[in-house]
Backbone as CSV, one residue per row, in Angstrom:
resi,resn,N_x,N_y,N_z,CA_x,CA_y,CA_z,C_x,C_y,C_z
1,MET,-55.577,9.783,22.159,-54.372,9.469,22.931,-53.461,8.536,22.156
2,GLN,-54.040,7.622,21.386,-53.207,6.654,20.683,-52.309,7.344,19.664
3,GLY,-52.796,8.456,19.114,-51.986,9.152,18.115,-50.728,9.744,18.707
4,SER,-50.762,9.983,20.038,-49.586,10.575,20.671,-48.616,9.544,21.188
5,VAL,-48.984,8.264,21.066,-48.105,7.207,21.558,-47.152,6.799,20.434
6,HIS,-45.887,6.824,20.732,-44.881,6.448,19.728,-44.250,5.133,20.130
7,LYS,-44.377,4.149,19.268,-43.768,2.847,19.565,-42.291,2.903,19.208
8,LYS,-41.496,2.334,20.072,-40.058,2.311,19.846,-39.707,1.121,18.976
9,LYS,-39.100,1.369,17.874,-38.747,0.299,16.958,-37.384,-0.271,17.296
10,LEU,-37.211,-1.557,16.918,-35.930,-2.222,17.125,-34.860,-1.541,16.281
11,GLY,-33.747,-1.238,16.910,-32.664,-0.599,16.173,-32.951,0.844,15.855
12,GLY,-33.830,1.485,16.618,-34.200,2.853,16.326,-33.208,3.867,16.831
13,TYR,-31.991,3.428,17.091,-30.970,4.384,17.528,-30.539,5.232,16.335
14,PRO,-29.808,6.321,16.581,-29.523,7.300,15.517,-28.683,6.712,14.376
15,ALA,-29.366,6.231,13.356,-28.680,5.573,12.239,-27.754,6.524,11.499
16,ILE,-28.214,7.774,11.299,-27.399,8.742,10.556,-26.093,9.010,11.291
17,GLY,-26.172,9.170,12.615,-24.965,9.414,13.399,-24.006,8.239,13.361
18,VAL,-24.568,7.032,13.437,-23.737,5.825,13.399,-23.032,5.705,12.057
19,VAL,-23.797,5.833,10.973,-23.217,5.710,9.623,-22.176,6.798,9.381
20,THR,-22.462,8.017,9.835,-21.516,9.121,9.645,-20.205,8.857,10.370
21,SER,-20.289,8.395,11.612,-19.076,8.119,12.395,-18.243,7.014,11.765
22,ILE,-18.910,5.925,11.373,-18.182,4.816,10.751,-17.577,5.254,9.420
23,THR,-18.332,6.025,8.642,-17.845,6.491,7.340,-16.589,7.339,7.486
24,LEU,-16.601,8.276,8.426,-15.434,9.145,8.630,-14.214,8.341,9.064
25,ALA,-14.438,7.376,9.963,-13.322,6.536,10.419,-12.749,5.728,9.259
26,LEU,-13.618,5.164,8.424,-13.166,4.366,7.283,-12.501,5.243,6.226
27,PHE,-12.987,6.463,6.051,-12.388,7.378,5.071,-10.948,7.717,5.461
28,VAL,-10.744,8.024,6.745,-9.385,8.315,7.225,-8.496,7.078,7.057
29,LEU,-9.043,5.920,7.377,-8.289,4.679,7.202,-7.942,4.469,5.723
30,GLY,-8.886,4.786,4.838,-8.639,4.661,3.408,-7.571,5.618,2.910
31,LEU,-7.575,6.846,3.429,-6.543,7.812,3.053,-5.158,7.294,3.426
32,PHE,-5.068,6.711,4.608,-3.782,6.181,5.039,-3.391,4.979,4.178
33,GLY,-4.372,4.148,3.838,-4.092,3.015,2.958,-3.590,3.478,1.603
34,ASN,-4.181,4.563,1.090,-3.725,5.114,-0.186,-2.307,5.651,-0.075
35,LEU,-1.973,6.228,1.081,-0.611,6.710,1.319,0.377,5.550,1.263
36,ILE,-0.014,4.409,1.817,0.857,3.224,1.769,1.046,2.775,0.319
37,ILE,-0.040,2.802,-0.472,0.065,2.427,-1.890,1.028,3.368,-2.610
38,TYR,0.884,4.676,-2.378,1.771,5.653,-3.026,3.220,5.430,-2.606
39,SER,3.425,5.143,-1.330,4.779,4.894,-0.840,5.378,3.658,-1.501
40,ASN,4.560,2.619,-1.637,5.015,1.383,-2.280,5.357,1.606,-3.750
41,GLN,4.502,2.380,-4.436,4.744,2.660,-5.850,5.976,3.543,-6.038
42,PHE,6.158,4.507,-5.147,7.348,5.365,-5.212,8.614,4.538,-5.011
43,GLY,8.549,3.612,-4.048,9.688,2.726,-3.820,9.987,1.881,-5.042
44,ARG,8.935,1.404,-5.709,9.137,0.589,-6.911,9.810,1.407,-8.013
45,ILE,9.368,2.663,-8.185,9.962,3.518,-9.219,11.433,3.771,-8.927
46,VAL,11.734,4.059,-7.661,13.135,4.304,-7.283,13.985,3.056,-7.524
47,ARG,13.471,1.899,-7.099,14.239,0.653,-7.252,14.399,0.272,-8.720
48,ASP,13.411,0.615,-9.547,13.521,0.307,-10.977,14.648,1.080,-11.649
49,ASN,15.065,2.166,-11.016,16.138,2.980,-11.582,17.505,2.677,-10.963
50,LEU,17.551,1.661,-10.101,18.837,1.214,-9.558,19.412,0.169,-10.505
51,ASN,20.641,0.346,-10.889,21.210,-0.564,-11.887,22.700,-0.802,-11.670
52,ILE,23.201,-1.731,-12.437,24.635,-2.047,-12.467,25.150,-1.757,-13.867
53,LYS,26.313,-1.129,-13.938,26.924,-0.837,-15.236,27.969,-1.910,-15.539
54,VAL,27.813,-2.550,-16.687,28.704,-3.643,-17.088,29.560,-3.161,-18.259
55,PHE,30.883,-3.015,-18.034,31.800,-2.540,-19.075,32.319,-3.715,-19.896
56,LEU,32.373,-3.505,-21.221,32.715,-4.578,-22.149,34.123,-4.407,-22.714
57,LYS,34.694,-5.530,-23.121,35.996,-5.497,-23.788,35.841,-4.827,-25.156
58,SER,36.827,-4.032,-25.540,36.754,-3.286,-26.808,36.925,-4.182,-28.024
59,THR,37.384,-5.422,-27.811,37.635,-6.331,-28.932,36.384,-7.106,-29.358
60,LEU,35.287,-6.931,-28.659,34.079,-7.691,-28.980,33.482,-7.236,-30.304
61,THR,33.069,-8.216,-31.109,32.340,-7.896,-32.334,30.865,-7.662,-31.988
62,GLU,30.110,-7.159,-32.938,28.695,-6.917,-32.688,27.958,-8.219,-32.383
63,THR,28.344,-9.300,-33.086,27.721,-10.607,-32.840,28.014,-11.086,-31.426
64,GLN,29.274,-10.945,-31.005,29.651,-11.366,-29.649,28.945,-10.520,-28.592
65,ARG,28.805,-9.229,-28.909,28.130,-8.336,-27.961,26.668,-8.712,-27.803
66,ASN,26.007,-9.037,-28.910,24.607,-9.447,-28.852,24.441,-10.751,-28.075
67,GLN,25.391,-11.670,-28.272,25.347,-12.926,-27.520,25.544,-12.670,-26.025
68,LEU,26.432,-11.728,-25.720,26.675,-11.362,-24.324,25.408,-10.772,-23.693
69,GLU,24.691,-9.951,-24.465,23.447,-9.365,-23.952,22.418,-10.445,-23.642
70,ARG,22.332,-11.450,-24.516,21.393,-12.548,-24.277,21.791,-13.354,-23.039
71,THR,23.089,-13.513,-22.852,23.584,-14.247,-21.677,23.220,-13.518,-20.388
72,ILE,23.436,-12.207,-20.384,23.090,-11.408,-19.193,21.584,-11.406,-18.974
73,GLY,20.811,-11.258,-20.065,19.359,-11.207,-19.955,18.750,-12.471,-19.395
74,ALA,19.454,-13.607,-19.530,18.936,-14.884,-19.027,19.161,-15.056,-17.526
75,LYS,19.926,-14.158,-16.913,20.214,-14.268,-15.485,18.970,-13.922,-14.664
76,ASN,18.788,-14.622,-13.538,17.590,-14.411,-12.714,17.604,-13.107,-11.934
77,PHE,18.755,-12.449,-11.839,18.816,-11.196,-11.088,18.443,-9.988,-11.940
78,VAL,18.222,-10.173,-13.225,17.836,-9.073,-14.103,16.339,-8.809,-13.947
79,ALA,15.969,-7.542,-13.808,14.562,-7.168,-13.621,13.725,-7.598,-14.819
80,LYS,12.495,-8.065,-14.516,11.571,-8.474,-15.576,10.788,-7.246,-16.040
81,ALA,11.407,-6.432,-16.838,10.776,-5.204,-17.307,11.329,-4.847,-18.674
82,GLU,10.599,-3.952,-19.353,11.082,-3.479,-20.644,12.365,-2.674,-20.439
83,ASN,13.261,-2.797,-21.398,14.537,-2.073,-21.344,15.310,-2.373,-20.066
84,ALA,15.234,-3.640,-19.616,15.999,-4.023,-18.430,17.496,-3.962,-18.701
85,ILE,17.873,-4.136,-19.980,19.280,-4.038,-20.375,19.390,-3.004,-21.488
86,THR,20.200,-1.977,-21.250,20.369,-0.903,-22.228,21.834,-0.794,-22.625
87,PHE,22.086,-0.748,-23.919,23.458,-0.629,-24.405,23.837,0.833,-24.527
88,VAL,25.001,1.198,-23.999,25.538,2.551,-24.108,26.913,2.451,-24.771
89,SER,27.007,2.946,-26.002,28.286,2.881,-26.717,29.280,3.866,-26.116
90,LYS,30.554,3.632,-26.382,31.572,4.543,-25.836,31.458,5.929,-26.471
91,GLU,30.896,5.994,-27.696,30.698,7.295,-28.346,29.608,8.093,-27.621
92,ASP,28.509,7.414,-27.259,27.445,8.104,-26.513,27.925,8.521,-25.129
93,ALA,28.712,7.647,-24.509,29.259,7.976,-23.188,30.203,9.172,-23.280
94,GLU,30.932,9.254,-24.389,31.849,10.377,-24.585,31.081,11.692,-24.713
95,LYS,29.965,11.674,-25.435,29.146,12.879,-25.577,28.644,13.372,-24.222
96,ASP,28.200,12.439,-23.387,27.724,12.813,-22.047,28.858,13.405,-21.218
97,LEU,30.040,12.811,-21.348,31.183,13.292,-20.574,31.576,14.701,-21.002
98,ILE,31.546,14.958,-22.302,31.885,16.285,-22.806,30.885,17.323,-22.306
99,GLU,29.603,16.949,-22.240,28.580,17.866,-21.730,28.810,18.213,-20.269
100,GLN,29.395,17.258,-19.526,29.601,17.469,-18.093,30.881,18.236,-17.781
101,ILE,31.975,17.883,-18.459,33.272,18.491,-18.090,33.927,19.278,-19.225
102,GLY,33.311,19.294,-20.408,33.900,19.983,-21.543,34.777,19.049,-22.367
103,ASP,35.430,19.618,-23.360,36.261,18.805,-24.258,37.560,18.421,-23.551
104,TYR,37.734,17.120,-23.348,38.898,16.615,-22.603,40.002,16.096,-23.525
105,LYS,39.749,16.073,-24.813,40.670,15.398,-25.736,42.044,16.062,-25.795
106,GLU,42.099,17.369,-25.486,43.397,18.039,-25.487,44.298,17.487,-24.399
107,ILE,43.659,16.912,-23.351,44.439,16.382,-22.231,44.641,14.874,-22.363
108,LEU,43.554,14.136,-22.646,43.607,12.672,-22.654,43.820,12.075,-24.046
109,GLY,43.541,12.862,-25.056,43.703,12.328,-26.410,42.497,11.513,-26.832
110,GLU,42.679,10.224,-27.098,41.600,9.367,-27.587,40.560,9.072,-26.501
111,ASN,39.436,8.582,-26.960,38.320,8.263,-26.060,38.708,7.108,-25.130
112,PRO,38.764,7.370,-23.798,39.163,6.300,-22.862,37.997,5.438,-22.382
113,LEU,36.796,5.755,-22.813,35.612,5.081,-22.298,35.386,3.748,-23.000
114,LYS,34.526,2.926,-22.403,34.239,1.595,-22.927,32.739,1.456,-23.221
115,ASP,32.435,0.566,-24.162,31.032,0.197,-24.347,30.522,-0.435,-23.050
116,ALA,29.233,-0.253,-22.786,28.700,-0.784,-21.522,27.229,-1.144,-21.662
117,TYR,26.799,-2.029,-20.794,25.375,-2.345,-20.647,24.916,-1.817,-19.296
118,ILE,23.767,-1.140,-19.287,23.142,-0.717,-18.039,22.091,-1.774,-17.705
119,VAL,22.282,-2.494,-16.612,21.428,-3.627,-16.260,20.600,-3.282,-15.022
120,LYS,19.280,-3.321,-15.183,18.391,-3.103,-14.043,18.302,-4.383,-13.231
121,ILE,18.407,-4.239,-11.906,18.443,-5.394,-11.015,17.091,-5.601,-10.347
122,ALA,16.625,-6.844,-10.304,15.363,-7.175,-9.648,15.425,-6.789,-8.171
123,THR,14.291,-6.391,-7.627,14.224,-5.891,-6.256,14.799,-6.876,-5.241
124,GLU,14.502,-8.161,-5.412,14.947,-9.159,-4.436,16.456,-9.372,-4.430
125,PHE,17.183,-8.773,-5.396,18.634,-8.918,-5.454,19.349,-7.606,-5.160
126,GLN,18.632,-6.647,-4.547,19.216,-5.330,-4.328,19.820,-5.146,-2.940
127,ASP,19.847,-6.195,-2.123,20.506,-6.091,-0.826,22.021,-6.227,-1.015
128,THR,22.779,-5.833,-0.010,24.241,-5.774,-0.106,24.864,-7.115,-0.474
129,THR,24.435,-8.194,0.176,25.018,-9.518,-0.077,24.753,-9.979,-1.498
130,SER,23.515,-9.833,-1.959,23.148,-10.271,-3.310,23.882,-9.471,-4.374
131,LEU,24.039,-8.164,-4.147,24.717,-7.322,-5.132,26.177,-7.729,-5.321
132,LYS,26.823,-8.120,-4.258,28.211,-8.591,-4.374,28.274,-9.852,-5.226
133,GLN,27.297,-10.745,-5.028,27.250,-11.975,-5.823,26.928,-11.677,-7.280
134,VAL,26.017,-10.730,-7.514,25.662,-10.333,-8.880,26.875,-9.738,-9.583
135,LYS,27.576,-8.866,-8.889,28.779,-8.238,-9.454,29.813,-9.294,-9.844
136,ALA,30.068,-10.255,-8.947,31.049,-11.312,-9.221,30.610,-12.184,-10.391
137,GLU,29.304,-12.505,-10.454,28.788,-13.347,-11.534,28.899,-12.654,-12.883
138,LEU,28.643,-11.351,-12.926,28.760,-10.601,-14.175,30.213,-10.516,-14.636
139,GLU,31.105,-10.313,-13.701,32.520,-10.171,-14.060,33.141,-11.491,-14.500
140,ASN,32.484,-12.606,-14.210,32.969,-13.913,-14.654,32.526,-14.267,-16.070
141,ILE,31.640,-13.428,-16.634,31.173,-13.679,-18.001,32.251,-13.244,-18.990
142,ASN,32.527,-14.088,-19.957,33.545,-13.791,-20.958,33.149,-12.562,-21.775
143,GLY,34.051,-11.589,-21.853,33.793,-10.362,-22.594,33.513,-9.169,-21.699
144,VAL,33.355,-9.411,-20.390,33.093,-8.336,-19.423,34.396,-7.947,-18.737
145,ILE,34.684,-6.647,-18.726,35.868,-6.150,-18.028,35.574,-5.941,-16.544
146,GLU,34.473,-5.243,-16.289,34.150,-4.872,-14.903,32.660,-4.585,-14.773
147,ALA,32.098,-4.838,-13.596,30.720,-4.483,-13.271,30.756,-3.568,-12.053
148,THR,30.121,-2.409,-12.146,30.151,-1.448,-11.045,28.732,-0.997,-10.684
149,TYR,28.564,-0.607,-9.440,27.293,-0.038,-8.988,27.572,0.914,-7.837
150,GLU,26.650,1.832,-7.615,26.814,2.809,-6.536,26.329,2.193,-5.233
151,LYS,27.256,1.604,-4.497,26.908,0.872,-3.280,26.180,1.760,-2.265
152,HIS,26.659,2.969,-2.075,26.035,3.849,-1.076,24.585,4.167,-1.442
153,LEU,24.302,4.267,-2.755,22.935,4.565,-3.190,22.000,3.401,-2.892
154,PHE,22.443,2.178,-3.207,21.642,0.992,-2.895,21.404,0.878,-1.387
155,ASP,22.479,1.107,-0.617,22.368,0.980,0.841,21.391,2.003,1.418
156,GLU,21.467,3.241,0.938,20.580,4.291,1.438,19.121,4.012,1.081
157,VAL,18.892,3.564,-0.151,17.521,3.255,-0.570,16.946,2.123,0.273
158,ASN,17.739,1.050,0.453,17.273,-0.089,1.253,16.968,0.319,2.683
159,GLN,17.872,1.103,3.290,17.690,1.510,4.681,16.488,2.435,4.840
160,ASN,16.378,3.413,3.941,15.280,4.383,4.040,13.918,3.725,3.875
161,PHE,13.807,2.836,2.890,12.508,2.216,2.660,12.176,1.172,3.727
162,THR,13.189,0.593,4.333,12.946,-0.307,5.463,12.372,0.483,6.636
163,ASN,12.981,1.632,6.930,12.495,2.483,8.024,11.081,3.000,7.754
164,ILE,10.832,3.408,6.498,9.501,3.911,6.131,8.458,2.810,6.271
165,SER,8.800,1.600,5.828,7.854,0.476,5.902,7.496,0.152,7.351
166,ILE,8.500,0.160,8.234,8.254,-0.124,9.652,7.360,0.955,10.268
167,ALA,7.674,2.226,9.950,6.883,3.334,10.489,5.434,3.270,10.004
168,LEU,5.233,2.991,8.720,3.880,2.904,8.169,3.114,1.726,8.761
169,LEU,3.816,0.615,8.997,3.172,-0.558,9.588,2.683,-0.251,11.005
170,ILE,3.528,0.406,11.795,3.151,0.770,13.168,1.955,1.723,13.157
171,LEU,2.007,2.735,12.275,0.910,3.694,12.183,-0.381,3.025,11.718
172,ALA,-0.247,2.061,10.792,-1.434,1.351,10.296,-2.112,0.576,11.416
173,VAL,-1.310,-0.101,12.240,-1.869,-0.863,13.364,-2.565,0.082,14.346
174,LEU,-1.910,1.202,14.654,-2.497,2.170,15.581,-3.800,2.739,15.031
175,LEU,-3.817,3.026,13.724,-5.014,3.600,13.110,-6.163,2.600,13.105
176,ILE,-5.861,1.336,12.864,-6.901,0.297,12.899,-7.487,0.175,14.299
177,VAL,-6.609,0.219,15.315,-7.068,0.147,16.703,-7.953,1.349,17.040
178,VAL,-7.503,2.545,16.640,-8.287,3.765,16.899,-9.632,3.693,16.186
179,THR,-9.629,3.190,14.948,-10.879,3.045,14.187,-11.846,2.121,14.911
180,PHE,-11.335,0.996,15.393,-12.182,0.047,16.113,-12.748,0.671,17.379
181,LEU,-11.901,1.387,18.134,-12.354,2.008,19.379,-13.409,3.078,19.104
182,LEU,-13.206,3.858,18.033,-14.155,4.921,17.699,-15.507,4.336,17.303
183,VAL,-15.472,3.338,16.424,-16.728,2.719,15.977,-17.404,2.001,17.135
184,ASN,-16.602,1.326,17.952,-17.151,0.608,19.098,-17.832,1.567,20.068
185,SER,-17.199,2.717,20.315,-17.779,3.714,21.213,-19.082,4.271,20.640
186,THR,-19.092,4.527,19.336,-20.293,5.059,18.683,-21.462,4.084,18.789
187,LEU,-21.219,2.813,18.527,-22.285,1.818,18.558,-22.741,1.526,19.988
188,ARG,-21.827,1.577,20.937,-22.217,1.371,22.332,-23.173,2.460,22.791
189,ILE,-22.870,3.702,22.410,-23.752,4.811,22.776,-25.107,4.656,22.095
190,ALA,-25.078,4.241,20.815,-26.326,4.060,20.078,-27.179,2.948,20.678
191,LEU,-26.516,1.847,21.083,-27.246,0.708,21.646,-27.717,0.956,23.080
192,PHE,-27.170,1.998,23.699,-27.557,2.297,25.074,-29.063,2.552,25.171
193,SER,-29.617,3.178,24.123,-31.056,3.485,24.134,-31.911,2.244,23.935
194,GLN,-31.261,1.124,23.570,-31.999,-0.105,23.309,-31.892,-1.126,24.449
195,ARG,-31.239,-0.720,25.551,-30.960,-1.682,26.618,-32.241,-2.234,27.249
196,PHE,-33.267,-1.397,27.391,-34.512,-1.887,28.005,-35.286,-2.770,27.040
197,LEU,-35.179,-2.495,25.762,-35.812,-3.355,24.763,-35.165,-4.734,24.781
198,ILE,-33.839,-4.755,24.918,-33.110,-6.027,25.000,-33.551,-6.803,26.236
199,ARG,-33.703,-6.089,27.370,-34.125,-6.747,28.593,-35.568,-7.271,28.460
200,SER,-36.422,-6.509,27.803,-37.812,-6.952,27.606,-37.858,-8.247,26.802
201,MET,-37.017,-8.350,25.797,-36.962,-9.565,24.988,-36.470,-10.745,25.816
202,GLN,-35.538,-10.466,26.731,-35.066,-11.535,27.633,-36.188,-12.019,28.541
203,LEU,-36.978,-11.072,29.048,-38.029,-11.412,30.012,-39.135,-12.273,29.395
204,VAL,-39.343,-12.150,28.093,-40.380,-12.965,27.443,-39.808,-14.283,26.935
205,GLY,-38.546,-14.561,27.296,-37.953,-15.861,26.989,-37.187,-15.951,25.686
206,ALA,-36.879,-14.848,25.048,-36.131,-14.888,23.793,-34.700,-15.364,24.040
207,LYS,-34.193,-16.200,23.159,-32.818,-16.692,23.255,-31.842,-15.580,22.873
208,LYS,-30.589,-15.759,23.315,-29.578,-14.740,23.045,-29.403,-14.488,21.550
209,TRP,-29.306,-15.573,20.770,-29.090,-15.411,19.341,-30.278,-14.708,18.677
210,PHE,-31.492,-15.006,19.138,-32.686,-14.362,18.581,-32.648,-12.861,18.849
211,ILE,-32.147,-12.482,20.029,-32.053,-11.065,20.386,-30.944,-10.376,19.584
212,GLN,-29.816,-11.074,19.442,-28.654,-10.461,18.795,-28.817,-10.353,17.283
213,ARG,-29.498,-11.313,16.664,-29.528,-11.406,15.204,-29.980,-10.129,14.497
214,PRO,-31.132,-9.521,14.866,-31.548,-8.305,14.137,-30.570,-7.145,14.303
215,PHE,-29.962,-7.039,15.496,-28.974,-5.984,15.707,-27.726,-6.226,14.859
216,LEU,-27.289,-7.487,14.780,-26.098,-7.814,13.996,-26.352,-7.601,12.511
217,LEU,-27.540,-7.984,12.038,-27.878,-7.765,10.632,-27.899,-6.269,10.313
218,ARG,-28.463,-5.487,11.247,-28.471,-4.032,11.064,-27.038,-3.497,11.042
219,ALA,-26.169,-4.055,11.876,-24.769,-3.619,11.922,-24.056,-3.932,10.605
220,VAL,-24.337,-5.109,10.040,-23.749,-5.472,8.737,-24.174,-4.455,7.681
221,GLY,-25.447,-4.097,7.696,-25.954,-3.109,6.740,-25.296,-1.747,6.921
222,TYR,-25.169,-1.317,8.172,-24.529,-0.029,8.440,-23.064,-0.052,8.016
223,GLY,-22.386,-1.171,8.316,-20.972,-1.285,7.944,-20.784,-1.260,6.437
224,LEU,-21.658,-1.978,5.722,-21.563,-2.013,4.254,-21.878,-0.641,3.664
225,LEU,-22.923,0.011,4.178,-23.285,1.342,3.694,-22.167,2.343,3.953
226,SER,-21.610,2.303,5.171,-20.521,3.216,5.520,-19.294,2.962,4.652
227,GLY,-18.997,1.670,4.425,-17.858,1.333,3.572,-18.057,1.830,2.150
228,GLY,-19.286,1.711,1.645,-19.578,2.191,0.300,-19.431,3.694,0.182
229,ILE,-19.966,4.420,1.172,-19.864,5.889,1.145,-18.410,6.321,1.280
230,ALA,-17.666,5.677,2.206,-16.250,6.009,2.391,-15.457,5.740,1.116
231,SER,-15.786,4.649,0.417,-15.099,4.316,-0.837,-15.360,5.378,-1.904
232,LEU,-16.618,5.833,-2.003,-16.951,6.875,-2.968,-16.224,8.185,-2.640
233,LEU,-16.169,8.522,-1.364,-15.460,9.738,-0.948,-13.972,9.635,-1.259
234,LEU,-13.402,8.463,-0.982,-11.975,8.257,-1.235,-11.689,8.306,-2.734
235,TRP,-12.557,7.682,-3.523,-12.385,7.705,-4.977,-12.462,9.143,-5.504
236,GLY,-13.449,9.896,-5.023,-13.591,11.283,-5.454,-12.402,12.137,-5.039
237,PHE,-11.951,11.964,-3.800,-10.815,12.750,-3.291,-9.544,12.413,-4.067
238,THR,-9.319,11.122,-4.343,-8.115,10.697,-5.072,-8.130,11.225,-6.504
239,THR,-9.291,11.154,-7.141,-9.413,11.667,-8.508,-9.139,13.168,-8.556
240,TYR,-9.695,13.894,-7.598,-9.476,15.345,-7.529,-7.992,15.658,-7.287
241,ALA,-7.374,14.910,-6.374,-5.965,15.149,-6.047,-5.068,14.889,-7.257
242,GLN,-5.395,13.859,-8.045,-4.588,13.551,-9.228,-4.717,14.636,-10.289
243,LYS,-5.887,15.271,-10.373,-6.063,16.366,-11.324,-5.299,17.605,-10.885
244,ARG,-5.222,17.812,-9.579,-4.510,18.983,-9.049,-3.004,18.774,-9.031
245,ILE,-2.585,17.521,-8.760,-1.150,17.193,-8.704,-0.892,16.087,-9.724
246,ALA,-0.369,16.455,-10.870,-0.228,15.514,-11.990,0.659,14.323,-11.657
247,ASP,1.705,14.545,-10.878,2.658,13.467,-10.586,2.040,12.342,-9.759
248,LEU,0.923,12.609,-9.091,0.286,11.560,-8.290,-0.191,10.394,-9.157
249,SER,-0.530,10.692,-10.403,-0.997,9.628,-11.300,0.097,8.596,-11.547
250,LEU,1.365,9.008,-11.423,2.480,8.065,-11.593,2.541,7.075,-10.434
251,LEU,2.035,7.479,-9.280,2.080,6.633,-8.092,0.800,5.820,-7.909
252,HIS,-0.204,6.136,-8.722,-1.505,5.464,-8.565,-1.463,4.074,-9.183
253,ASN,-1.907,3.087,-8.416,-2.016,1.713,-8.913,-3.483,1.307,-8.819
254,GLN,-4.147,1.211,-9.965,-5.586,0.973,-9.982,-5.957,-0.348,-9.314
255,GLU,-5.155,-1.375,-9.531,-5.452,-2.687,-8.947,-5.405,-2.639,-7.427
256,TYR,-4.355,-2.034,-6.892,-4.237,-1.902,-5.439,-5.331,-1.006,-4.874
257,PHE,-5.674,0.053,-5.626,-6.682,1.003,-5.153,-8.050,0.334,-5.050
258,LEU,-8.422,-0.467,-6.049,-9.699,-1.179,-6.005,-9.718,-2.184,-4.846
259,ALA,-8.571,-2.832,-4.616,-8.467,-3.759,-3.480,-8.648,-3.010,-2.163
260,LEU,-8.119,-1.782,-2.100,-8.269,-0.955,-0.897,-9.734,-0.600,-0.660
261,LEU,-10.454,-0.257,-1.726,-11.873,0.088,-1.594,-12.674,-1.109,-1.084
262,MET,-12.360,-2.297,-1.588,-13.037,-3.498,-1.103,-12.698,-3.756,0.359
263,LEU,-11.430,-3.531,0.717,-10.986,-3.751,2.099,-11.701,-2.813,3.060
264,ILE,-11.926,-1.570,2.634,-12.631,-0.607,3.472,-14.027,-1.112,3.812
265,SER,-14.739,-1.645,2.813,-16.083,-2.165,3.049,-16.057,-3.356,3.993
266,VAL,-15.072,-4.231,3.801,-14.943,-5.409,4.671,-14.657,-4.981,6.104
267,VAL,-13.734,-4.029,6.265,-13.400,-3.529,7.607,-14.631,-2.902,8.249
268,GLY,-15.400,-2.139,7.466,-16.610,-1.516,8.000,-17.597,-2.549,8.523
269,ILE,-17.816,-3.621,7.764,-18.738,-4.683,8.180,-18.219,-5.394,9.426
270,VAL,-16.932,-5.772,9.407,-16.353,-6.524,10.520,-16.361,-5.710,11.812
271,VAL,-15.905,-4.456,11.733,-15.812,-3.618,12.933,-17.204,-3.320,13.493
272,ALA,-18.160,-2.991,12.621,-19.524,-2.687,13.082,-20.170,-3.919,13.713
273,THR,-19.969,-5.074,13.085,-20.573,-6.308,13.615,-19.953,-6.705,14.946
274,MET,-18.619,-6.657,15.031,-17.938,-7.028,16.276,-18.325,-6.087,17.413
275,SER,-18.339,-4.780,17.115,-18.685,-3.801,18.148,-20.113,-4.013,18.645
276,THR,-21.033,-4.279,17.714,-22.427,-4.527,18.091,-22.553,-5.791,18.926
277,PHE,-21.849,-6.832,18.527,-21.904,-8.104,19.253,-21.449,-7.933,20.706
278,PHE,-20.307,-7.275,20.897,-19.780,-7.100,22.253,-20.669,-6.187,23.090
279,SER,-21.237,-5.157,22.455,-22.109,-4.234,23.184,-23.381,-4.937,23.649
280,ILE,-24.015,-5.694,22.762,-25.243,-6.415,23.132,-24.939,-7.472,24.184
281,HIS,-23.811,-8.154,24.021,-23.427,-9.178,24.994,-23.285,-8.569,26.388
282,LYS,-22.767,-7.337,26.424,-22.615,-6.638,27.700,-23.989,-6.382,28.341
283,TYR,-24.951,-5.889,27.560,-26.284,-5.585,28.093,-27.048,-6.856,28.470
284,LEU,-26.767,-7.965,27.775,-27.453,-9.227,28.109,-27.027,-9.741,29.481
285,LYS,-25.826,-9.385,29.910,-25.318,-9.877,31.188,-25.660,-8.948,32.355
286,MET,-26.119,-7.736,32.053,-26.382,-6.757,33.115,-27.642,-7.109,33.884
287,SER,-27.611,-6.769,35.168,-28.825,-6.901,35.977,-29.730,-5.700,35.711
288,LEU,-30.970,-5.767,36.169,-31.910,-4.669,35.935,-31.438,-3.379,36.571
289,ASP,-30.846,-3.477,37.776,-30.346,-2.261,38.455,-29.225,-1.602,37.680
290,GLU,-28.388,-2.430,37.041,-27.236,-1.867,36.286,-27.666,-1.163,35.013
291,LEU,-28.865,-1.457,34.520,-29.330,-0.829,33.296,-29.715,0.619,33.494
292,TYR,-29.987,1.012,34.747,-30.386,2.391,35.012,-29.151,3.286,35.189
């Protein structure tokens, strides 16, 4: 008869089901986090290509022009990147113009274009108010005729990315809430089979913390395991996607991605532990009749 008796072990609820549910929730959360990273990187690429064109006086010597470039480069509104300032001679500008509209010299005669610097603007100075100040400051520099930028392009980029950021933030909050509810529901169902074991421990005089501790430790383990599996799945999926879609590698930021993988594990531990704590606390307060 003893061989047919099965002792119920602490935490013997369906571990595979719990880990699978948490892993899937964290994987979906990770996919969305990766989408936010891609959106952020895409925004950075777009903003890096927003610039101001600074037209120069034709009387400047090469020495004066080089000094002017150093003066502009020292300004705090210039992006901290390679090739933040690019010189475009009037001859190069003329070649581009001819490619676009054909040979205009029969109508206009000599080259009407000016030497210019293309200046990339730091992200924090790309709002409407700052751009007006940047334009005025550039035009006050000796040797500059005019500074121009495509105002509608800056405005559209700022507005679009503001709207996208707000939408992604709202979706992120909703997804985190859904993840917590899903994991909480999974663990509550799993702990339901342990309610009489919890009550038995109470009846023999065990303190609340003594009862909760093994369940919480098990929850930490499940959360860490689920986070690790979700991270591996996300890494594999991202690597596969980059091989299939080459342009995705341009949006990939390894530093942010590794931070996301760590965050997934932390979220898994926190959500599993919190859900377990609240579920056990609920059963500790129930009367014997309510347990049935």
